[in-house]
N, C-alpha and C positions, 0 to 999 in steps of 0.2 A: 504493500500500500504506500509506503514511504517513497518508493521509486516512482510509482505512478503519479503521486502528488508532485514530486519534484519535476517529473517530465512535463506535467501540465504547466507548472510555473515557468520552467525554462522555455517552453513553446510560447507562452504569453509574453515573456520578457523579450524574446527574439523578435516578436511582432511589434510590441509596444515601443521598443527603443528606436528603431528607424522611423516609426510613425511620429513619435513626439519630436525626434530630431528634425524631421521634415517641417513640422509646425514651427520649431525654433527658427529654422532657416527662412520660411515664408514670412514670418512676422518680424524678422530682423530689420527690414527697411523702416519699420514703424518705431524703432528705438530699442535699446537694450531691455527696458522694462517689459515691453510687449513680448519679447522672446523669453525673458526670465520666467514669466507666468507659466509657460509650457514646460520649462526645465524643472520647475518646482512641482508641477503637476505630475510629471514623469516620475519624480522621486516618490511622491505621496502614493501614486497609483501602484508602483512597484512594491512598496511596503504594505499596502493594503492586500495585494495578492499574496505576498509572503505570509501574512497573518492568516488569510482565509484558506490558502492551499497547503501551506507548509507548517502552520502552527508557530510561526516565528513572530514574536512581539518585540517592540522597541521601547527602551527606557532611555531617557536623556538626563544625565546628571551634570550638575555644575553650571547650569545656564546662568546663574548669578555672576559667573566669572566673565561673561561676554561684555566687552567694553561698549561704550556708546559711539565708537568711532572705528574706522577701518584699521585692521592690524594684520599680522602674518599668522596664519594658523599652521602649526606644525603638528602633523597627525601621524599616528601609527598606520602602517599599510600592511594588511593581512589578507584582504578579500576584495571582491568587487563591491561588496555591500557598502563600505564606507564611501566609495566613489558615488554610488547611486544615492546614498543618504545625504550627501553634503548639501544639496540645495535646500533641504528642509531643516538643516542643522544651523547654518550660519546665514547672515545677510548676503546679498548679491556679491559674488566674488569671481576671481579668475584663478585657474589652476596653473601650476608650473608642472609640466610633464614632457615626456619625450615626443619629439616632433613627428615621429612615425605614426602616432595615433591619428594624425590628421588625414591619413590615407584610408581610414575606415569609412566606407560609404555611409552617408547620412550622419552618423554619429560624429565621425571625425570632422566632417565638413561643418557641422553645427558648432563643434568646439572651436574651430578656427574663426568662424564668423562672430563668436561671442568674445573674442579677444584673448583666448587662452594663450599662455606663453609657452610655445613649443620650442624646446631646446634640442640642439644636436649634441648628444652625449659623447661623440667622438672628439670634441674639442672643448675640454673643461674650461680653459681660459675664456674662450668666446662665449661659452654658456653662462658663466658667472657675469660677464659684462652685460649680456642680454637680460639676465634675471634682475640685475640692479637697475638697468635702464627702464625696462618695461614694467617691472614690479613697482618701482618708485612712481612711475606715471599712473599706474592703476590706484595705488594708495592715495595719491594726491587727488584722484577723482572720487575718493571715498569708496572704492571698490576693494573688498577684502582680497587677500592673496592666500591661497591654500597650497601647501607643499608637503609631499611625503618624503622626509629626509632620507629614508632607506632607498628610495629610487625605484624599488620593485617590491612586490609582495613577499613577505617572509612567512614561514610556516608558523603554526601555533607553537608557542614556547621558544621560538627562535628570535634572535635579534639581528637585523640586517646592519649593513655598514652605514652609519649615520653620516650624511654629507652636510657641509656647513652652509649651503646655499641660502637657506631660510634665515639663518643667523646673520650672514653677511648682508642680505637685503634689509633686514630689520635695522641693523646698525647704520647702514648707509642712508636709508630712508628716514631714520629717526622714528621708527615705528615700534610698537609693542609686539609681543608674541603671546599667542594663546595656544598652549599645548593641548592635544587631545589623545586619549587612549580609548580602547574598545576591545571587545572580544568577538568581533564579527567572524573571524576566521574559524572559530569553533563550531559555528552553525552553517555558515556559507563558506566552505573550505576553498583554499586556493586551487583553482582548476578542478573543483569538485562538482560532480553532477548532483549528488544527493544534498538536499537542504534539510538540516536536522531541526526538529522542533525545539523551542526554548526561547530565551530572551536575549536579544542583542542589546548590550548596554554601551552607549556612547558617553564617555565621561570627559568633560572639559576640566582641566586642571587650573589652578590659580593663574590669573593673567600676570604677565611680566611686562611692566610698563616700559616705555621708551627710555626713560631715565635709567631704569635698572638694566635694560639691555645694553646700553652704552657704558655702563659703569663696570661691566664684567668683561674679562678677556674672552675673545671669540671661542677658543678651544674649551675654556672652562664652562662657558654657557652651553656649548654643544653637549658636553659631557653631562651637565646638569639636566638638560632636556632629555637626553637618552636615558639617564638613570630614572627620572621621574615618570616618563612615559612608559618605559618597560616595566617598572614596578607596578604602576596602576594597571597595565595590561595583564600582568600575571595575576594580580589580585582579582580581576574580573574573569579570569579563566581563559585568557587569550594567549 
């Protein structure tokens, strides 16, 4: 039964994602906000189906830590779930991700049109320059910036190689950092077909203000983020 329910969800997800991506593309000429409505609806619809078909519920903790202005969100990356959930978790934002994702029909095209920062990972120096330039511009427009410091999804219980891009951007742009942990990989596994029933908890950790970000050495702040995010992730069962 679990396999059948997962198959139904996966089929619906494969249909809904290009459909909502097309709506994002079609509404983009009317402004970012017009497209953002469909991105958020895609997120909410996907998690509605997860609850109905797979028995997966969502809990959001630490919302009191969200600042009233744009910042850099540094999030754990374990699953596709946190990617799908992000539009319903934080205000309008842009992602920092690998440029190759723009090649995905409809979904990748929608990402590109929404101002996503697509970096070429083969050139770290150029990638950092792009992150600083484009990320700062987005923050100045009050658009939040979301980055997965591990770069790729890690298995449950594992820690990827945390990269400093988000910290560098925050320091250069004089922005704060909002860390986020979760246990999504335990229920929606990396490259996993079966979606396991249970509760996905997204937990925002205490906000680090721009003054605090700039008062700490880059490597020390990166280690602090890794330590805090990984500890919270393990506590949640991720």
